[in-house]
N, C-alpha and C positions, 0 to 999 in steps of 0.2 A: 565445542565451543561455538558461539554465535558470533559472526563477524558483522559489525555495523559499519557500513560502506562510507567512508569519508571522501566525498568527491567535491567538497567545498560549498555544498548547498543544503543547509538544514540545521535542525534541532538535534544534533548528534548526541549530546550529553543528557539531554532529558530522556532520550530513549535508553541510553546506557544506564542511567539511575533507575529507571523503571525495571530493567532487566536485572539490576543488582538487587532490588527490592524483592524480586522473585528468587533470589539466590541462583541465578543463572550465570554461568560463566561466560563472559562476553568481552569483546574488545572493540574499540573504534579505531579504524586504521584505513590508510589509502595503500598500504603495502600489498602488493598482489601475492607475494610469497607466503604472506600470513592468511590473507583471505582464501588462497587455495587450500589450506589445511582445515578450514572451518567446515563444521557439519551443517551450518544453516547460515543463511545471510539475511540481513535486514537492510533495505534500501529506503532511508528517510528521505525528507526533502521539503524545502520551503523556498519559494521563488518561482522563476519563470522556466517553463518547459524547455525552450530553445537553449537557454543558458546551461541548463542541467545536461541536455544531450551533448552539448558542445564539450562540457567538462568530462563526461563520461568517454567520449570519443577520444579527446586529446590525451587522456591519462591511460587509455587501453583498458579501462575498467568495463566498458561496454562489452568487449569481447570476452572478458573474464566472466562477467555475469551470465552471458549467453552460454558460454561453455560449461559453467557450473550447473546451470539448470539443465542443460542437455545431459549432463552426467547424473542427474537425479537429485542434486542438492536443493532442499527446500528454500524458497525465497519469500520474504514478506515486504511489500512495498508500503510505504506510509505517506499519505497525503499526496504531495507531489511525486513521491517515489511510487505511489500506486499508478498514477497517471502514466508514468514512464514505462510501465509494463506493457502498454498498448502500442497499436500500430502507428498512430500519429496524433497530432495536436493541432488545432487552429490557433493556438496562442501566439499573437504578434504576426506569425507567419507559419505557413504549413511546415511541420517539423516531423520527420520520422522518429518513431520511439524504438523501444527494445524489440517490439513485435513478439512478446511472449504470450500475449493474450489478444483476441480480436476486438477491435473497437477504435473509436475516435474520441478525442477530448475536445469539447466545445464550451463556449462561454455562455453562462446564463444570459438570456435576452433582456432581463429586467422588466418584462412585461408578460403578464399571463394571458391565457386564452380569452379572457374577458376584457382585455385592454387595460387592466390595472397594472400600475407599476409596483415592483418590489425591489427591495434592497439587494444590491450586489456589492461586496460579497455575501455569501451565505455564511453567517456567523452565529453560532449559538448551539444549544443543545436540541437534539432531535431523536425521536423515538426510532428504533431499528425494526423494520418489517421483515421478518425472516422468510426468505424465499426457499432456501434449502437448509432446514434446521439440522439435518443430518451431517452437515459439513463439520469437519474436525475443529474449525474456528469457532463454531457455535456451541461446542459441547458444554452443557451444564448452563447455558444462558437461556432462560424461559422469556424474559423481558428485560428491556434496558434502554437507556438513554446514553448518547455519545456526543462529543463535542467536535463541530465543524468550523473550519475557517477556509473558504475557497470560493473563487469566482468562476472556475471551470469544472465541468463534470463529464462523466463518460456517457457516450451513446454507443450501443452495440446491438447487433442483430442476433447475438448468441445469448439467449435468455439463461442458458446453463451456467454462463459466467457470473451472473449476478447472484450472490448468496444471500445478501440482505440489502434492503433499500431504505431510504427515508424520503419524506415528502417535503419539497420546498418549492411550491408553485409548480413543480413538475416531479417526476420520479427520479431520484438521485441514487444511482448505484453507491452503496456505502461499503459493502464488503464483497470482494470479488475473488474468484479463484477457479482454477482448473488444474487437476493433477496435483503437483507439489508447489505450484506457484500461486500466491495469495496476495491480497492487497486491502487496505482500508483507506477510504477517503478522508475519514476523520483521524484524530491523533488519539491512539488507544492509550498512550502515556498520560493523556490529559483528560481522559474520559471516565474517571472514577473506577468502581468495581468492575463494570461491564467491560471496559477498555483493558483493564489489567488482566481480566479472565481471558480475553481474546489473545493477548500476548502470552499468557501462560499455556493456553492450548496450543499456540504455535510452537513454543519452545518444547512442549511435551511431544508434539508430533515430530519434531527435529530428532529428539532422544530415541523415539521408537524406530524411526527410519534408520538412524545410525546402528542402533542394536540389531536390527534385521539385516544390516549390511547392504542397504539400498544405496 
């Protein structure tokens, strides 16, 4: 079963509906005893990074997520949930994240290298540039566009973490991952066939890992 983590921040039920369309057994919950039994976890999110980390800390869900990942449970972060996977964020104030992947979340400057202004937030459909097409999340995806809504993006010195990127006046990490921890800056449940395929790939990976007893 896939556990969609309810920590009070996000589009929980749109993710649940997408999983339901894929015929995946899933539940939205904040109950740690239920999440402990899940074979895979999804961490969605809409809102501010500091508020999200405060909620995860106060509910004890931060420790649960970190422990489950350490035990080998696959995790997928979506939008803000993806950003939370990393070391820290500059949003409003410097805030420590989950530290599951290396990197920092920073705000779009709103001005490109030529001094031209561009809109923030980044909102709309963008093409995915595959960096590591062999990733399980990109299985069966040759080309595709996905839907973004965000004002902050990932910077990292570890190029291996960035599975796919998009261009929005700068290179925006769009799909990230290492080991059994993954994330998408965009909303796969709102990104048409490409997004649904990425969700399906994650769920199939969870099933494979469970069957292998990982």
